[in-house]
LODRENVEX-729461 format. One record per residue: x, y negated, z negated of N, C-alpha, C in turn; residue in three letters; residue number from 0. Coordinates in steps of 0.02 Angstrom, whole numbers, plus 50000, padded with zeros to 5 digits. Example, Ala and Ser with C-alpha at 12.3 -4.5 7.8 and 13.67 -1.06 7.14 Angstrom:
  n.east  n.north   n.up  ca.east  ca.north  ca.up  c.east  c.north   c.up  lofi  voza
   50660    50284  49610    50615     50225  49610   50660    50165  49610   ALA     0
   50642    50112  49646    50684     50053  49643   50645    49998  49606   SER     1
//
This chain:
  n.east  n.north   n.up  ca.east  ca.north  ca.up  c.east  c.north   c.up  lofi  voza
   50038    50067  49991    50008     49992  49995   50058    49940  50013   MET     0
   50104    49943  49976    50158     49864  49969   50181    49843  50043   ASP     1
   50147    49911  50086    50185     49882  50132   50143    49876  50194   HIS     2
   50086    49879  50164    50033     49839  50213   50021    49764  50174   LEU     3
   50040    49768  50106    50016     49693  50094   50082    49651  50095   ASP     4
   50165    49674  50112    50204     49646  50168   50193    49632  50206   ASP     5
   50159    49666  50251    50141     49645  50329   50075    49613  50347   MET     6
   50019    49593  50284    49995     49543  50308   50032    49491  50269   LEU     7
   50063    49491  50225    50121     49426  50184   50164    49379  50254   SER     8
   50160    49440  50292    50221     49410  50348   50160    49377  50385   ARG     9
   50110    49417  50412    50062     49383  50474   50038    49310  50415   LEU    10
   50003    49314  50370    50001     49238  50355   50055    49162  50333   ARG    11
   50113    49178  50341    50161     49166  50346   50186    49130  50414   GLU    12
   50171    49173  50447    50189     49158  50514   50166    49101  50567   ALA    13
   50190    49069  50610    50159     48990  50633   50083    49019  50664   PRO    14
   50058    48958  50672    49981     48989  50728   49992    48966  50799   LEU    15
   49973    49003  50830    49972     49010  50898   49972    48919  50916   ASP    16
   49992    48912  50973    49991     48845  50985   49886    48824  51024   PRO    17
   49892    48911  51076    49844     48880  51106   49768    48866  51051   ARG    18
   49769    48892  50978    49731     48878  50926   49707    48787  50923   LEU    19
   49766    48744  50969    49749     48692  50947   49687    48657  50955   ALA    20
   49657    48652  51017    49607     48647  51038   49543    48677  51057   GLY    21
   49534    48743  51030    49507     48792  51013   49410    48760  51017   LEU    22
   49413    48703  50958    49326     48694  50938   49330    48658  50998   ASP    23
   49372    48607  51012    49318     48560  51056   49307    48587  51114   SER    24
   49362    48655  51135    49346     48683  51194   49294    48702  51195   ARG    25
   49262    48737  51151    49202     48804  51140   49147    48736  51137   VAL    26
   49139    48699  51098    49091     48661  51118   49104    48611  51166   MET    27
   49130    48579  51204    49135     48578  51278   49085    48610  51331   ALA    28
   49112    48684  51326    49080     48744  51363   49013    48745  51343   GLU    29
   49002    48724  51295    48926     48754  51236   48890    48690  51294   ILE    30
   48896    48605  51286    48864     48566  51329   48865    48587  51387   ALA    31
   48928    48594  51428    48928     48625  51478   48871    48641  51521   ARG    32
   48856    48705  51487    48816     48761  51502   48732    48727  51484   LEU    33
   48704    48679  51445    48655     48659  51415   48646    48605  51463   GLN    34
   48688    48590  51492    48659     48527  51526   48668    48554  51621   ALA    35
   48649    48618  51615    48656     48652  51691   48562    48652  51712   MET    36
   48556    48656  51765    48475     48669  51782   48446    48706  51752   PRO    37
   48401    48703  51719    48365     48789  51716   48286    48782  51769   ARG    38
   48266    48864  51790    48223     48864  51819   48167    48854  51790   LEU    39
   48113    48826  51815    48044     48805  51776   47986    48869  51777   SER    40
   47949    48859  51748    47909     48931  51745   47864    48909  51808   ALA    41
   47856    48879  51839    47822     48888  51891   47878    48941  51958   THR    42
   47932    48937  51921    47970     48979  51961   47972    49050  51963   THR    43
   47959    49056  51892    47956     49118  51850   47869    49141  51874   PHE    44
   47823    49110  51878    47772     49139  51897   47767    49143  51976   GLY    45
   47795    49113  52020    47791     49132  52081   47838    49198  52096   ILE    46
   47886    49211  52046    47916     49265  52085   47891    49334  52033   ALA    47
   47845    49331  51972    47792     49396  51956   47749    49378  52006   ALA    48
   47725    49343  52034    47672     49352  52085   47693    49382  52156   ALA    49
   47749    49358  52176    47778     49417  52238   47786    49454  52207   ALA    50
   47809    49489  52149    47837     49569  52128   47749    49628  52140   ALA    51
   47696    49576  52117    47648     49611  52083   47633    49614  52149   LEU    52
   47622    49578  52217    47591     49561  52269   47630    49635  52329   PHE    53
   47693    49627  52307    47732     49683  52350   47737    49761  52307   LEU    54
   47712    49756  52235    47689     49815  52214   47620    49845  52241   GLY    55
   47584    49822  52246    47533     49816  52261   47524    49847  52325   ILE    56
   47556    49809  52363    47561     49822  52435   47588    49891  52457   ALA    57
   47648    49905  52421    47676     49974  52415   47637    50025  52399   GLY    58
   47617    50020  52342    47571     50085  52320   47504    50106  52400   SER    59
   47502    50027  52407    47438     50052  52472   47470    50089  52541   ALA    60
   47510    50086  52551    47535     50119  52613   47549    50181  52598   VAL    61
   47530    50221  52638    47525     50306  52633   47578    50331  52661   PRO    62
   47603    50376  52598    47663     50424  52624   47660    50485  52650   VAL    63
   47687    50515  52690    47706     50594  52707   47712    50623  52623   ARG    64
   47662    50686  52650    47660     50726  52594   47688    50779  52584   SER    65
   47718    50802  52540    47748     50871  52532   47727    50924  52510   THR    66
   47749    51015  52532    47702     51053  52494   47769    51093  52458   GLU    67
   47757    51116  52382    47821     51153  52356   47806    51234  52379   ALA    68
   47861    51235  52399    47871     51315  52407   47857    51352  52363   GLY    69
   47841    51439  52358    47861     51474  52302   47924    51459  52270   PRO    70
   47927    51475  52223    47990     51479  52187   47996    51555  52161   ILE    71
   48049    51597  52154    48058     51651  52135   48119    51643  52085   SER    72
   48129    51696  52043    48160     51714  52012   48252    51756  52027   PRO    73
   48211    51781  52081    48259     51840  52101   48283    51800  52173   PHE    74
   48283    51726  52190    48317     51704  52240   48378    51701  52231   ASP    75
   48451    51704  52282    48506     51697  52294   48529    51625  52267   ALA    76
   48506    51577  52299    48502     51501  52277   48456    51471  52218   ARG    77
   48486    51420  52182    48439     51405  52110   48376    51349  52170   PRO    78
   48316    51371  52137    48268     51330  52181   48271    51266  52162   ALA    79
   48301    51226  52102    48291     51175  52087   48362    51135  52075   LEU    80
   48407    51154  52111    48500     51131  52130   48484    51072  52147   ALA    81
   48526    51007  52140    48529     50954  52192   48515    50971  52252   PRO    82
   48561    51008  52251    48587     51028  52360   48523    51070  52388   SER    83
   48481    51083  52358    48422     51126  52378   48384    51058  52384   THR    84
   48373    51018  52340    48314     50977  52325   48337    50919  52379   LEU    85
   48379    50892  52394    48385     50830  52426   48435    50853  52502   LEU    86
   48417    50915  52516    48413     50947  52590   48372    50924  52630   SER    87
   48374    50937  52688    48324     50932  52750   48261    50957  52775   SER    88
   48272    51023  52727    48224     51108  52732   48153    51116  52736   GLN    89
//
């Protein structure tokens, strides 16, 4: 434990990094810059939500090609639910 205490005391007595000198002012300037940036209005978010709703309803109204599952046999040589068989075009 004495070794750890020695290391901590040496760290305490070490000089500060010169890059820490203006850290507070740089952080506050960055916060002020971010707060000054223009924000999107509620109208923009409303338009985006309405467009997403419209696209979702229109996408669900389009008929898609139906597929039928074939019989699954436990004695089949290849696994029926393996990704390679599910992604094939057979």
